[in-house]
N, C-alpha and C positions, 0 to 999 in steps of 0.2 A: 504494500500500500504506500503511495507517495506520502512523504513526510507532511506536506501541507494538509493532507486529509486526516492525519492521525489526531486523536483526541489528546489534549494536554493531560498529563498525569501529575498528581501531586503527592509528594512524600515529605514528611516532616521530621525535624530533629530538634531536640531540646539542648540547651546549654550553649550560651554565648556570653560575651562580656562587653561591658561599656568601657571605653577608654577615653579619658579626657586629657588633652595635651596642655602644656603650660600656657598656651595662648587661648585656652578656653574652648577649642574645637572638640566636638564630641563624635565618637565613632562607635558603631556596633560591629563586633568582629567575632568570627568563629568559623566552624566548618559546616557547610551546607550539606555535604555528602562525605562519608568516609569510605574509602575503597575496601572492597572485599568483605564488608560486614553484612552478615545475613540479617534481614529484617525479621520481625515477627510474622506470623502467618497472615497473608493478605487475601482479599477476595471474599466472595459470598458463596456462589455456586462453584466457581473454579478457584480452589485454594492453592496458593503457592507461596514460597518465600523468595526473597529477592536480594541481589547484591549488585553493586556497580563495579565494573572492571577498572583497574588502575588507569587513569587518564581518559575516562569515558567522554569527557567534555573537551578534550584537547583540540579536536578538529573545529569545533564551534568557536572556542576561544581564539585559536590561531587565525580564523577567518575574520576576526574583528567584528562579529555580529553583536547586536545590542541585547543586553539583559537589563530588565527593569526591576528595581527593588520597590515593592508595593506594601501597603498596609491592608491586611485582610483581603488580599486578591482584588482590591478595588483599583481599577485602572485610572480612576480619577484622583488617587492618592499615591503619587509617585515620590519616593524619598530619594532615589538616586538612579543613575543609569551608567552602565559600563562604558558606553561610547562617549559619555560626557565627562568621564574621569571622576565622578562622584561615587562610583561603585567600582572597587577593585576586586578582580577574581584571579586567583592563583591556584594552579594545579600542582600539588607537591606529592611527596611519597605517602602522605597520610590521607589526603582527600582533596576536595575542592574547597579552598579557603576564600572567604570574602571579607572585605572591609568596607563598610558604608560610612561615609562622612554625613552625619545627620545635618540636614539643612536648617538654617536659622529662620524657619517659617512656622506658621501655626501647626501645620501637619507634623513637621519635624519635632517641635516642642512637645506636642501631644504624644508622639511616638516615644520620645525620650522618657517622658514621665511614666508611660505605660510599661516600658521596660524596667525603669528604675524601681517602680513599685511592685513589679512582678505580675501586673495584669496581663501582659503579653510575654510569653516565655518560650515560644517556639518559632522556628524558621521553617517555612513551607516552600519546597522547591517545585516549581512547575517545569516539567521537562517533556520532550518528545523523543522517544527512542527511535533512532534510525537504524540500529542494528542490535539485536538481542539474541541470546542463546538460551534454549530451554532444555533442561536435563530432566527427563521423565523416567529415568532408570528405576526410581522408587515412586510409584504412583501416589503414595501417601506422603511424599516429601519432594514435590516438584520444585526445582530451583530455576529461577530466571536470572540470567546474568545480563545486565544492560552493558553492552560492549561500547556503543557509541550513542550519543544523545545530544540534542540541542537544548538550550537553556533560555527560554524566553522570559522567565520570571522567577524571582525569589520574593517571598512575602513574609512580613512579620505578622504573627497571628497568636491567638490565645490558646489554640489547641491544634493537635494534629488532625488534619482534615479527614484522613481515612479512618480514624478511630471513633467518629461520632455517630454515624447513622448507617443503617443497612443500605440506604440508597447510595451513599458514597462508597461503601464497600462493594456494592454491585458494579459501580462505575469502574473499579479496578479490574473487574472480570473482563472488561473489553480488551485489555492487553492479551490475555490468554486466548480469548475468542478469536482475535485477529490472527494469532499464531496458529490455532487449530484450523481456521478456515484456509490459511495459506498452505498448511501442511496437507490438507485433504483436497485433492483436485475435484472439480465438478465432473460427474459422470459424462462420458462422451458416447453418443449414439453412433451407429454405423454411418448414417448419412452425414454426421458432423466430422467424423474421422476420415471419410472418403467422399469427396464431392460428387463422385459418379455413382455412389451406392444406390441412390434413389432411382436413377435411370436404369441401372442394372436390374433392380427389383422389378421395375415395370416390364422390361424385356422378358424376364423369367416368367412373369405372370402371363404375358401375352403368348409366349411359347406354350405354356401349360394349357392355356385356354384353347389354343389352336389344336393341340394334341387331343384334348378331350373332344373337341368338335369333330375331328377326323374319325376318332373311334366311334362316336355316336353315328356319324354318317355311314360308316361301314357296317353297322349293325342293322341299319334300316332295310 
């Protein structure tokens, strides 16, 4: 499936820090994703665990594409952007590290207070996998490895999106459903596999009909 048609997926991680420099600038920093760490069980109907391969976002970062840092996945509340220099993303041996310079705006001040007070304590990563690998050797422990992915969004939020409702858990199923659909080809009929099959079938029918007619005429 082309990347532009894929559904954006959200994964959350807790634990980050606020850094205040001597000149009073404030930063939110931490790891958005840690490589090779297995998640808890995801999904509703299609259950699996997930990990990100080391450097999964390297192609996206090297291409200089934009990642927006939002509040609660609200595109109207932008705290920073990677192509504007207000959001720094670094892929190291541990994971995907980010550093957000909190802007001196109302939205920025509110976000800072929410983090400082503990009202918002998670980072939610919005990604689109462009290459993944599924290990189904153990049907009770299916493992998805995200090999390469794009990163359109990171969001500050109060909770991990995928832990809240069955509806959001079901949305995670889409990744596995896409894989299963790609793995199982559509059944091909004879006429689809051979463009001349239908014409050949007609000839066979006509020959059989003529043969029956000749036999019938001979018995009269």
